[in-house]
C-alpha positions, 0 to 999 in steps of 0.5 A: 500499499505505498503511496508517494506524491510530489508537486511543484510551487513557486521556486520549490518542489515538495516531495512526500512518501509513506514510511511503512515498509510491508509485504502482502498483509504483513507490515515490517516496519513503519519508519522506512525513509522512501525518499533519497537525496540524490544530490545537493538539489535532487530528491527521489521517491521510490516505490515498488518491490522492496529489494528493487527499490532500495538497490536501485535507488542506492545505485542512482544515488552513488552513479549521480555522485560519481558524475559529479566527482568526476566533473565538478558539478552534478547533473541537472534534474533534466539530465538526471531523469534522462540518465535514470530513464536510460538506466530503467529501460536497460534493465528492462531488456536485461534478465533482471529488470527493476520493478520500481517506480520513481518521482524525481524532483529537483531545483535546476540552479542554472535555470532557477526553476524547480523540476518534476519528473514522473518515472515508471518501472517500463522507463517512461519519463515525463515532466509534470507539475504534480505526480503520485504513485501508489494506491493513493494516486487514485485519489490524490491526483483529482485533488491536485488537479483541483488545488494545485497552483503552480505560482503557490507560495510554500504554505499553500502547497503545504496545504494542498499536501496536507489535504492529499494525505487527509484524502488517503487516509480517509479513503484507503482502507489500509492507509499509511500512518505516517509521511515523511516530507522533504522540499527542495528549493534554491537553498537545497534539500530540507525536511518538513514536519507536518 
């Protein structure tokens, strides 16, 4: 019952993911951080098969860090999304494909604007103003479509996020108890308590 969602506002990207780690009907733990900071201005939420998600997220993090070490500067969000898409597409054509869905949010420091990318396990990538993965996406996408404003200040974006969390809690039978929320903007990545 994984749920992750993200939205863009004026100069920021808010990313949220539930903290529950479960398999079938068994809850393993409820403090799993499913948001990976892959560079100073880039975040990635992941959902899917438990082994694949952690391994693929660490693979992405390490390779983007290696790129930064070799070239002195980190990849911009658009380039990072293309590289991740290519990695997923290559794994799809191998004997051991990754079953991972991703939301990649970042702040492009050269253009001074936030970016958000929706990536699925088939290697499909698209730039979006808001996005969601998991069972909660059935309820959250319609709410974001109604309330999302790309020019909204941070407080309004957090209110939209709270509405999404309340809707998932109300509508989903096995709803996640807690969410981890992070923001990326011109100052970098930081955690937010709701």
